N, C-alpha and C positions, 0 to 999 in steps of 0.2 A: 896429389895426396899420397904420401908414402906410408906404407904399413910398417909399424914399429915392432912387429913380432913375426916369428916364423909362422907360415900358414901353409895349408894343404890345398892344392889345386882341386877344384870340383870336377874337372874333366878327367885328368889323368892320375890323380891322387899323389902327385909328386910333392915332396916337402920343399918349400921355397924359403929362402932366408929372408930376414927382415930387410926392408929397404927396397924391395922389388914390388911392383904393382902388376906384373904379368909373369906367368909361369915361364921358367927358363927352359923347360922341356917341350911344352906344346904351344906356348905363346898365348894361352887363354888369360883373359884379364882376371884379376883377383876380385873384381866387382861384377863379374858376369852374372846375368840373371839366368834362370833355367832355360829360357828360349835361346839365348845366345850359346849356352853350353850344348844344347841339342843341335843347333845349327852347325856347330863345329864337329860334334861327334858323328852325327848321321844327317847329312844335308837332305837326303831323299825323304826321310821321315819328317824332318822339319818342314819341307815343302808340302808334304801331304797334310800335315797338321794345319798349316796356314790355309791351304785350299779348303779343307774341311770347315774351318772357321768362316771363310768367305761364303761358302755354299750355304751354311746354316744361317748366316745373316740374311742372305737373299731369299732363302726358302720361307722365312717368316712372312715376308711381303707377299709371296705368291700363295701362301696358305690363307692369309687374312684378306687380301684384296677381293676375292670372289664374294666373301661375306658382305663386304661393304657395297659391292655392286648390287647384290640381291636386296640388301636393305634399302638402297637408293630407289630401286624399282618398286619395292614393296610399299614404300611411303607415298606412292602416287606420283612420283616424279617421272614415270615412264612416258606419260603423255607429253610433258615438256621436252624430254630428251628426244622423242620421236619427231616432234615439230621442229626442233632445232636441227636434227639431221636432215629433214626434208628441206628446210630453208637453206642449208649448205649446198644441196644438190641443184638448187634453182639459180 
């Protein structure tokens, strides 16, 4: 898809002529989303941002899982769980 008007690159602010779909100065796509622009401008910050998203997604599990374990034992299932563990050892 070719752009039919002059456009400004979101990464380097270079004015590009119509008919191009990537910047002639830096090579950034005219359709680049903010994450792609950040990855090209500052790769280290982009990696840090992606790592932060990953850790936050995993942290939710580790914060909620203990609550479910406590709820499991609180509901009287501790006896069944203990018997199951004992049966595994025999």
